[in-house]
N, C-alpha and C positions, 0 to 999 in steps of 0.2 A: 127246194120247194117247188119244183117243176122240172118240165124239161120242153126243149125247142129244137126246130129244125128248119133249115130253110134252104134256097139257092138263088143265087143271082147270076145272069147272064151279061158278058162284058161285049157281046156280038148282038146285031140287030135281031135278036130273037126275043121270044116270050118265055118265060119261065112256066115249067110244068106244074101246075099244082097237084095233080095225081101223084107225080113222084114224091112232092113233098109232103103230100098227105099219107103216103106209105110210109115215108120216114116217121111222120109224127105217131102213128100207129104203134111203131115200136116202142115207142115212148110212154105208151099207156101207162104203164105201172108207177112211173114218176109222177103222174098227175092224172088220177081218176076222176077228178072233181068236175073237170070241164075241159072242152077242146075248142080250138079256133084254127081257122086258116085264112089268111090273106095273101092276094095275088094283086099285083100291079104291073105290069109291063113287064120288065126283065126280072122281077124279083118276087119271090113267094116264101111266105113264112108260115110255119105250123108251131102250135102251142100245145102241150098238156097241162092241165092246172092242178095244184095241190093247196086248196083254200087254207090258208095260214092267217094272212093279213088283209083285211077288207074282204069279209067273205061274199059281199054282194057281187052282183052281174057288173057293176062298174068298172070292177078292177078285172075285167075278163082280158085275154091276151089272144092273138096279138092285139097289141093297144096302137091306135092310130090318133094322131091329132091332125086334122086338116087342115087347120089354121097355121100351124107350125111347120106342117109338111114332113112331119116324122112317123115312122111306125117303128114298134119295138117288140122284141121277144127277149124274157128275162128270166133267169132262174137263180134262186138264191134269196137272200134278205138283207136289207141295207137296216142297221139296226138304229142309226140317227136319222132315220127318214123324216121324223116330225121336226126336228130341227131345221132340216134342210127346206122343209116344206115352208116352214116361217120365213126364211131367207127369202125363197122363190117369191113368195107373196108379197114382200116388201119391194120386189122387184116388177111387181104387177101381174103375175102369173096368176091365172084361175084355175083352179082343180074343180074336176069332175068325180073324182073317186078319193077315198080316204085311205089307201095303201101307199106302199113303197114303189111299186110299178111305176106309177105316173110321175113320182118325184124322179126316178132315173129318167124319164122321157124328156121332162122339162129341165133338169139339170143339166141333161146333154145340150139341148138348145141353148141354155143360158151361158154354159161354160166350155162348151166342145168337148173332146175326147178327156180334157184334163178334169173334168168332173169327178171321174175315179179317184182323185186325189182326195177328194172331201169323202168318200165312202167309208163309214165304219161296217163292215160285213163280208158276206161271203157272196161272190157273184159270178154268174157269166150273162152277157147279154150280145145281142146284135140289133143295131138301129140302122134302118134305111132312111136316107135323106132323099126325099121325090126330087126335090128341083135340081140337086147336084149329081143324082144317080150315084150316089157314094154309100158304102156299106161300111159300118165298123163294127168290129168283134173286140170284147174285152174280157179280161179274166182277172180275179182278184189276187191280192199280193201273193197268198200261199198256194193259189191252186185249188183251192177247196173245193170249188165248183167246176166241173169238166167242160171243155169245148174243144171238139174235134172238127178237123176240115180235109174235104179232098179237093184239089185244083186242077185244073186244066187252064191252058191259055184263054179259052173262052168261056169258062164257066167256073164258079166256085160254089160247092155246098158245104154246109156246116150242120152240126148237131151237138147234142148234150152226151151222147154214146156213139162209140164206133160202131156196133151193130144196127144202128139206124142208118149210118152212111152205107153200109153194106147192102143193105135194104134197098136203096135207091138204084144199085148196080152201076156198071160202068167204071168199076174201081180195078185198079191194079192188085190183085190179092196176093202176090209173090209175097214169100218172107222177106223182111227187111233185114239183111246180113248185119249190119250195124246194131239194129235193134236186137237180135238174136244174140250177138255177142255181149251187149249190156245185160240182157235178160240172164243169161247163164253166169255172169263175173258178177255181178251187182246185185245178186239176191232178189232177180226179177225187176229190178228198177230200171225202167227205159226212159230217159230224160227226154223231154221235148226238144225238137220238134217230132221224134221218132215214134213209131208205135211198130209192133212186130209185122204189121201190114204194110206193104211198100207205098201203096197208094192213098194211105191216110195218115194225117200228121195231127198235132194236137198244139193248140197255141199255147206257149209259155206263160206261167204265172207271171203276174204283175206286168201285164203286157197288154197293149192296145194295138191292133192291126187295123188299118184303113185301106180300102180298095176304092179305085177311082173308076168311074164309067169306062174306062178303057183297059180296065183290069191291072193298071198300074198299082203296086200295093208298098207299104212301109209299115214297119213296126215300131211302137215306142215303149221302151221299158220305163214305168213311172215311178218306180219305188226299188229300193234296194237296201238291203240290210247291213249294217255294220256290227260285227263282233270284235270289239276290242275293250280292255279295261278302261274306263273313265277315272284318271286320277281323282279327279272331286268327289266321285262316289266311293272311291277307295278309302278316301280320307274319313268318312263317317264311320260310326260305331255301327257293328252288325246289326244291333236292333233297329238303328235308323233306316237299313237298306232292306231289312226284314218288312218294316211299317210300309216301305214304299212299294214293295212287292204285293205285299197283302192288298194294298188298297187298290192297286192296279188291276189284281185279279179279282177283287170284288166289283170293280167297275165293270171288267170284262164279262162276269157271270150276269151282273144286272141287265147289261145291254142285250143280252141273248135270251131275256125273258120277255123280249117285245113279241107279242102275238096276241091275234083275237080267239085262239084256242090255247088248253091248258099246256104246259111244259113239263116233261118230266126230265129223269135223269138215268143215264146208264151207269149201274153201281156195280163196279167190278170187285170194290173191297180193296183196291189201293189206292196210295196216298190221292191221287190226281182227282179220280171222280169222287172219292169221299170229301175232298176239300170243296168241291162245288156244292154238294148236299149240306155240308157244314156252313157255307157262306149263305145260301139260300136259307136256311133255318135262323141264320143270325139277322136276315133282312127282313125277317117275320113270315116268310113262306109257310102255309099251312096245307095239309092234305098233299104234300108232295108226292108224286109217284116215282118209284125207284125199281130198276129191273137188274136182276142178275141171273147169269146162266151158269149150268154145270154139266159136265158129261161123266160117264162112267170112268174109273181109273183103268190105266192100260201100263204096261211096261213098268210096273210099280211107282208110277207117278199119278199123284191126284189130280181128277179131273174137275175140280171145282174149287172154288175158294169162298164158299158160302159162310164158313166161319166167320170172315173179316165183314163182309157185307151185311151180314146180320147184325153185327156189333153196331155198325153205323145206321143202320135203319133203325135199329132199336133206341139208340141215343138220340135221333133227332125225329123219333115217331113218325117215319116216313109210310105211306101205303106201299108196303113193299111186296115185290113179287118174285118169288124163288122159282126159276124154271129149270128143271131137269130133264136132260134129254138122253133117252136110252140110245145106246150104239145102233141099233136097226134105225132108229129115226135119221140119226147123223147119215147113215150109208145111202137112206133111201132119198134125201135130199141134196146128196153131194151133186149128181148131175145138173139139178136146177141151180145149185151154187154157182157151179161153173158158168152155166149157161147166163148167169147175171153178171158176170165179169165183162165188162168193157175190152180190158186187156187179161192176158193170163197173168195170176197173182199167186205165189206160191205159200203165201203165210198159212198155217194151219188154222188161223182164227178166222180166216174167210166164213167158214160154215159156221162158225160160233156166231158172228154177227148176222149172217143170214138168218139163222134160228131165232135169235134173240129179236132181230127186228120183225120176223113174223108174228112173234107173240107180243111185243110192244103195241105193234100197229093195230090190234085188237083193242088197246086202251086209248092211243095217242096218236096225234100227228108230228108233235115235235118234241124231241129230247135234246138234252147237252149230254156232252161226252169228254172225256180225258184226254183224247188224242193230242199230241204236239209236246205233252210236257217234258217227255224224255229226249226229246230232239233239242228243246229250246233251254232245259235247265240241267242236261248233261246226266240222264237217269240210265243210259245203259252201259255195260260193263266195260266197252271198248274204249270209254272216254278216258279213265285215268291212265290206260297204257299210252296214250298220246300226250300227258301234260308235259312230258319231259322230251319228246321227240325233238330229234335234229333232221329225222328224215321223213317228213310228213307225209308225202305220198305212200312211199312204200309201207309206211306202219299202219297207215289208214287201211290199204289195200289187205295186209296181212291179217287186221282184226275182222275187216267187214265182208270183203270178197269172198264169193263162194269158191272160186279156183281160180289158179293165176293163168296167163295167157297159153302157156304150153299146156295146161291140163285140159284147157277148153279146146285146142286145137286137136286133141287126142280124143275130146269126145264127139266132135262134130266132124261129119264128112268134108273132104276137101274143097267141095265146091262152095261151101258156106265160109271157108277161112277168109279172114280180114287182117289188117294190122291189130295191135292192141288198142283198140279205140276207146275201151272203158278207162284203161290206165290213162292214156292220152286226156281224155276229157276230165278226169280228176286232177291231173296236172295244170291242165288250164284254169280249171276253177279255183284252185288253191293259188294259182299265181295271180288272178285277177281280182279274186275276193277282197273286200275291206274286212280282213281279219290278219291278227297279228301273228298269232302261235299256231303250231300245229293242232293243238286242242280247239283254238277259236276257228281256224279253217275247216276242221272237222263238223264241228256244230253249225258252221256257215252252210256247208254242202248239205249237211242232214236236214236243215230247216228250210233250205230253199229249194233241194233237188228232189233228195230222197223221200221226203215228207210228204210231198205232192203225189208221187209215183209209187207208193207204198202204201203207208197208214191211212192217208185221205182217200186215195182212189178206192181202198177196201172198204172204208165207212160210207163213202158214197154210195157206191154199187149196190152193197148189201142192203142198207137202209132203204134208198129209193126203190130197190126192186119190191118193197112192200109199202111203199108210199109214205115212208117216214123221213122226216128231215131232220137230220143232227147237225148239231151247232158245236162249235168246238172253241171254248172261251180262252184255252191257253195259246191259242193264235189270234187272240186280239194284237193286232199289229203293235200298239201302243206298249202293251206288256211284253211283248217279243224285243221290241226295240230296247226296252229297259234291261231286260235279260242280257242283251247283246253287251251292256255296259258294265256289267256287273264283274268284280274281281272273279277269276277263274274258281278260286276255293269256295266262294258262295255255292256254287253249283257242283263242285267235287266233292265236298266233305259229306260224312255219313254215307258214303258209298255211293254218291249222286243225287242230285236234286237236293242239297243241303239246304238251300233257304225255304224251299217249299216244305221240307219236314220239319224246320224250325217253327213256321208258322203251323203246322199241322199240330205239332205237338200242344199248343196251347188250344186247340179246337176239336182235336178227335181222340178216340180212345187209343191209348199207348200201343196196343198190340196191333194197330192197324199201321202204325207208323215204323216201330222197330221189328220190323220182320224182313225175310228175303224179298227181294223184288220178284212181283207175281206176272204172269202172262194170262191171255185167253187160253186156259188148256185143253187142248185136243188130242188126247195121247193115243187115241184110234188113228190119227192120220200121221202122227210122227212115228209110230211104231208099225210100218206097214205091215198089215197080217190079213189073214183070212179073206173076206169078200173084198176089202179096199185092194189088197195085193191081186186078187183075181181080175179086178176092174183095172189096175196098172198094167198088169201083162197083157190082158186083151188089147188096149189101147195101143200098146208099143209093138204088140205082133199083127196089128190089123193091117189090111191090104192098104188102106190109106197112108198109114205109117210108113208101110215098105216103100210105096211109090215116093212119097214125099222124101224121103231117103236123108232126114236131118241128121242122125246121131249114127255113130259107128257100133255095129253090134258087139264088137269086141269090149267095148266100154262099158256097154248096158249090162253086159253078161254076169261080171261079179256083184253088180248092185242087186239084179234080179234074184240071184242066188241068196244073199244075204243082205237084204235092204237096212235092218238096223245097224250094221257095221258100217255103213258108207255115209257119213254126215259132212256137212260142210262147217266151218269154224262158228257158224251161229247155230249149229246144231239141229240145220236143216237136213231133211233127207234129199241125197242127190238123186235118187230114183223118182221122188215125188214130183222133184222141179222138172226134169224130161217128160215124165208123164203127165203132169199138168198141162205143159204146153200142146202136147197132143191132143188131149181130152178136150182143150180149149178150141183148137182147130178143127176138130171134129164136131163139136157143139155149134160151130158157125158155119159148118158144111165147108170149110175150105182145104 
């Protein structure tokens, strides 16, 4: 629901409101409904507002309560803000607005940084304590809302997007070799705190960071996920566990209808988004607006799933918008899609989300979406392969990583070589995660790391590029905690997401449930050809690419000659992955 930026000085100097305003201007698409700037001594804060809850000027940001000595910038939505407000009013707090922003501010005053443990929602925020000279940054449990920062011994800058920090200047813009290794190994997933830009980091999910007046800082991880079977749950009948999941999902969907504007649904036609529509219909939601997108076929692959989304829209009598995108339109917006990325992301459906968001934003400001169900309920094809694994790290890397370490070293120039940091990251995570089996460990790393730095980042970047807020009920933390306690078979059966499919069979047309898993299909990008291939060749042969010297020409030559023949284990184009990075760097002027 917004974007923010700021800086705080740890030396006896004054923050520069001009620099912070420049960062805020970059965030304009995230919040076109209002802008605010606050500066007080060593701190300056900027905010761009998308009006979703409390549409009045009383909820404008940056929000300052002089009596409490606090100033806040906040991005996201706290779904249980009304209940928290009642708690705070019982503690004699008085409110001047009707939204969730002031609830965050006063919750912080009442309970300190641990207030985040009480929040149901998606959020990133910064709080300045005037009297202590202390700054606190916080991010939600799954990293749904982004938060980047750039620090020096004397100053900290932070923002909702990486490009906003670049706009401030004075950034080390060299490529981070560790991030490059992750990007090329882990399907463009670059875990926090790294980004592809050496001088910019990101706050990890489920983390609060505090910075004192002298610049000393510390981080607190306030939530962790357990993925291991609960014997008490396993002893119940299947239908009892199904009922528990259905009720938790119903609660999650209901929570995400909290808004002072209409809330629609991105309806792909798959089980996840279709379940959201079905549950909303059961709750009595009328005149629900739903949206689907499709592209031209290519390479013998269908470019849409309208057949299934139409079935759901008819069943529940939604006001449905079927959006067809001709290939020339896709190619035309590809540069804008890349420019909208805070970090380079290779998934083909970035452009689908970008175009879908463009169309939806003409009708609505808020939608629910089905992201997260696959990572939480084992919907991807690699999970069954890990069910009986005795070599968790090796088997996970075999099904998910785009290339092994030796292949990566053969792809990049020697100056970018590192140790096998991606494999080492997974080893550390698997060794420390509260997860029992190889499957549990894979679900854990995908839910808590991969999800934040691929699907969720994609959805946030592409929707907010068009001032559209996307909410993800499958990542309600109580639902995810319940899923983590389920027997593995509840998730693996029926080809994955078994418990969700069992619920769906009672609510949805059978054709929607009993079909192969679908994705946002964008065949023109998967099968690089024509103008897209020309764009790729131009990027990789450009002067800036040659001067940067990331990739070995001999590695790229066969990919350029036959791009459709060189795919990763996840059926992604190796050529698109390296070209996308170059295109992103060029779009950033790096």
